[in-house]
Every structure is written in C-alpha cells, then in structure tokens.
C-alpha positions in Angstrom: 123.6 -7.5 26.6 125.0 -9.6 23.8 124.1 -8.5 20.3 123.7 -11.2 17.7 124.9 -10.5 14.3 122.2 -9.9 11.7 123.5 -12.8 9.6 123.2 -15.1 12.6 119.5 -14.2 13.2 118.7 -14.7 9.6 120.3 -18.1 9.6 118.4 -19.1 12.8 115.1 -18.1 11.3 115.9 -20.0 8.1 116.6 -23.2 10.1 113.4 -22.8 12.1 111.5 -22.5 8.8 112.8 -25.9 7.8 111.7 -27.7 11.0 108.6 -29.8 10.3 106.0 -30.5 12.9 105.8 -34.3 13.7 102.5 -35.7 12.5 100.1 -36.5 15.2 98.6 -40.0 15.7 96.3 -41.0 12.9 92.7 -41.9 13.8 92.1 -45.6 14.0 89.7 -47.2 11.5 86.2 -47.3 13.0 85.2 -50.6 14.6 82.0 -52.4 13.7 80.3 -50.9 16.7 81.5 -47.3 15.8 80.5 -47.7 12.2 77.0 -48.9 13.3 77.5 -52.4 11.8 77.1 -55.6 13.8 80.2 -57.8 14.1 80.3 -61.0 12.2 79.3 -63.9 14.5 81.3 -67.0 15.2 78.2 -69.1 15.9 74.5 -68.9 15.8 71.8 -70.8 17.7 68.0 -70.8 17.0 65.2 -72.5 18.9 61.5 -72.7 18.2 58.6 -73.5 20.5 55.3 -73.9 18.5 52.1 -72.4 19.8 50.1 -75.5 19.0 49.8 -78.2 21.7 51.4 -81.5 20.9 53.9 -80.0 18.3 57.5 -80.6 19.3 59.9 -77.7 19.6 63.5 -77.9 18.2 66.9 -76.3 18.2 69.6 -75.7 15.6 73.1 -74.4 16.1 75.9 -73.6 13.7 79.5 -72.6 13.6 79.6 -70.0 10.9 83.0 -70.5 9.3 82.7 -74.3 8.9 78.9 -74.2 8.3 78.7 -77.3 10.5 75.8 -77.6 12.9 73.5 -79.7 15.0 69.8 -80.3 15.2 67.7 -81.6 18.1 64.1 -82.0 18.9 63.1 -80.7 22.3 63.4 -83.6 24.8 65.7 -85.7 22.6 68.9 -86.9 24.2 71.1 -86.6 21.1 71.9 -84.0 18.4 71.9 -84.8 14.7 74.7 -83.4 12.5 73.7 -80.8 9.9 75.7 -78.9 7.2 74.7 -76.1 5.0 76.0 -74.3 1.9 77.6 -70.8 1.9 74.5 -69.1 0.6 72.3 -70.6 3.3 74.8 -69.6 6.0 74.7 -66.0 4.7 70.9 -66.2 5.2 71.4 -67.4 8.7 73.5 -64.3 9.5 71.0 -61.8 8.1 69.4 -61.3 11.5 72.7 -60.1 13.1 71.9 -56.4 12.9 68.4 -56.7 14.3 69.5 -59.0 17.2 72.5 -56.9 18.1 70.2 -53.8 18.1 67.6 -55.7 20.1 64.8 -54.8 17.6 63.3 -58.2 17.0 59.7 -58.3 18.0 57.2 -56.5 15.7 55.4 -53.4 16.9 52.3 -54.3 14.9 49.2 -55.5 16.7 47.0 -58.5 15.9 49.7 -60.5 14.2 49.1 -64.2 14.2 51.3 -66.0 16.7 53.2 -68.8 15.0 55.6 -69.7 17.8 58.3 -68.4 20.1 61.7 -68.0 18.5 64.9 -67.5 20.4 68.1 -66.6 18.4 71.6 -66.1 19.7 74.7 -64.8 17.9 78.1 -65.3 19.5 81.1 -63.3 18.2 83.6 -64.9 20.6 83.9 -61.7 22.7 80.2 -60.8 23.0 76.8 -62.5 22.8 73.5 -61.0 21.4 70.2 -62.7 22.0 66.5 -61.9 21.6 63.2 -63.7 21.7 60.4 -62.9 19.3 57.4 -64.3 17.4 57.4 -62.1 14.3 59.7 -59.3 13.4 59.5 -56.1 11.3 63.1 -56.7 10.2 63.2 -58.4 6.8 66.7 -59.9 7.5 65.7 -61.5 10.8 62.5 -62.9 9.2 64.6 -64.4 6.4 66.9 -65.9 9.0 64.0 -67.4 10.9 62.4 -68.9 7.8 65.7 -70.4 6.7 66.2 -72.1 10.1 62.6 -73.4 9.9 63.2 -74.8 6.4 66.3 -76.7 7.6 64.4 -78.0 10.6 61.5 -79.1 8.3 63.9 -81.2 6.3 65.3 -82.8 9.4 61.8 -83.5 10.8 60.6 -85.2 7.7 63.8 -87.1 7.5 63.2 -88.5 10.9 59.6 -89.4 10.0 60.7 -91.1 6.8 63.3 -93.1 8.8 60.6 -94.2 11.3 57.9 -95.1 8.7 60.4 -97.0 6.5 60.6 -99.4 9.4 57.1 -99.3 11.0 54.6 -97.7 8.6 55.2 -98.5 4.9 51.7 -97.2 4.0 52.6 -93.8 5.5 55.9 -93.6 3.7 54.5 -92.5 0.4 52.7 -89.6 2.0 55.9 -88.6 3.8 57.8 -88.4 0.6 55.1 -86.6 -1.2 55.0 -84.0 1.6 58.8 -83.6 1.4 58.6 -83.1 -2.3 56.0 -80.4 -1.9 57.9 -78.6 0.9 61.1 -78.7 -1.1 59.4 -77.3 -4.2 58.0 -74.4 -2.1 61.3 -73.7 -0.4 60.0 -74.7 3.0 62.4 -77.7 3.2 66.1 -77.1 2.1 69.5 -78.8 2.3 68.1 -82.2 1.6 71.6 -83.6 1.5 71.4 -83.8 5.3 68.9 -86.7 5.0 70.4 -88.3 1.9 71.3 -91.6 3.8 67.6 -91.9 4.8 66.4 -91.4 1.3 69.0 -93.9 -0.1 67.8 -96.5 2.4 64.3 -96.2 0.9 65.7 -96.5 -2.7 67.6 -99.6 -1.7 64.7 -101.3 0.0 63.2 -103.9 -2.5 60.2 -104.5 -0.1 58.8 -101.0 -0.7 56.4 -100.0 -3.5 58.0 -98.8 -6.7 56.3 -95.4 -6.5 57.8 -94.9 -3.1 61.3 -95.8 -4.3 61.0 -93.6 -7.4 60.0 -90.6 -5.2 62.9 -91.2 -2.9 65.2 -91.5 -6.0 63.9 -88.2 -7.3 64.5 -86.5 -3.9 68.0 -88.1 -3.8 68.8 -86.2 -7.1 67.6 -83.0 -5.5 69.7 -83.7 -2.4 72.8 -84.3 -4.6 72.3 -81.1 -6.6 71.7 -79.1 -3.4 74.4 -80.7 -1.3 76.5 -78.1 0.6 79.8 -77.5 -1.2 83.0 -78.3 0.5 85.0 -75.5 1.9 
C-alpha cells in the first residue's frame, strides 16, 4: 500500500477547498400565464346584438398597436375605417383578464338584458373569447361601454350623412342627439365622422342652426382626434 506524505494530503485538501461548485441554471422569469396576468392582445373584436326587434347589430375590430380598426353594421357589405387614441385603446384592453379567465357573464339574477356581446382577444399565439350580456368585472364593463360609445358615434355619423341628403328636417335632431351623447360620454372619437360633419358645415342650403351645431361638433372632433403614433 502506498503511503502519501502528509504534506501531499494537506495540499490536496487545500486544492479541494478552492474548487467552486458551478452555479445551476437560474429560474426563468415567470410568463404572463405563470404570473396570473393575461398576455397583451394583438387585436380585439367586439360584436353587439341588441335585444330589441328592429335594432341593427354591429361589429368593431382593432389592431392594438396601430389603434386602427373597422366598423360594420350587421348585414352591411363594407367596413368603415375607425381610429382611436391611446387612452381609448387602453380601455378596450381592460377586459383582457376577464375574457382570458372566462369570467364574463354576471352571476346576479334579474339583471336587465341589454344585448348579447361577443368579445375576442387575439395574442397572435392564442385566442380568448366569451359571450355575455352584463359582467361583474368592472374592466370588461368599461371595455364594452367604450366599444358601444365608438359605435354610437359611427351610427350617428351614418344617419347624419343620410339625412344631409334626404331629410334636412331630421338633420337638426341628429346633431342635437350627437351633442347630447358626446357630452354624456356615450359617443366618443368624433374625429372618425369629421368629414361628414364638415360636409354639413359647407352646405349653404342647410339652416344656420344646423351648420353651427355641426361646426361646434367639428371643434370637439378636432380636440378629441386620435393622436398620431
């Protein structure tokens, strides 16, 4: 049996003491799903079917980073272009968590039915969708109300465009309704119908009160126009 010199053993133990264990792999940062947060969507689409007979339904869809979208009344063959500001787009994304968690419809009973709402968020790798009438989630209700306020602007814009050509007497009531809805926050992003309002302002055949109301709304549309990215 070979005996190692004491000095050799001491040197070997000293060298072992200087060896450092290689660090193991570090834990990866938690993903959105692991952290319990919904991923940010690439696009969002919302459709509404009213409960009342004779009322048209509609759809709105947006690409979130460009804030560019389209609006269409149910049964129409074409989509109208729509843009919104950054703050409004943030409101349209507030329903992400509720939709991803499929907790959309309220659990309360005897809630008035206002219309069937379908919302879809697409992240590019996954899609979350749900159907509801009223939600217990404040963020989702805010999103739904914002979509409806955009749609109301587009609806009234189409009615103003129609009555400017075929019903001058009804035009004043249209503009008064739009002013009331905008003041209450039920019609937003008036810049999307600015060309229609301008056509009323420029029409010398219309009553002065109508043109003044359109001019006032034009100023609101300019102030509230979506900012460029």
